[in-house]
C-alpha angles and dihedrals in degrees: 000000000000127000107224097172099095090046096049095043090048094050096045091047093046092054095042094047097047104131111253096011099095101348141350128215115217099021128200096253103011138031092253124026124185123214096349096138091212128109142188138193095261091052092049088053092049095047089047093056090046089050094049091048096050092045091051091049095047098042105033107023100036097024103219112201129177114182125197130189 
């Protein structure tokens, strides 16, 4: 029996929080830009902190588990 919860949560959040894909904080011209497909060092740092916070909340605080088999 395998626990796929952490893997699924991490992959989905990684794809959704890729800077420039859906949104970018901070943007080039504004604080938040949507669908710009550009990135910068500052936005990578901000998105990394958001990713770490959400993964921590979902996996440790809430305890998401998806079992297969």
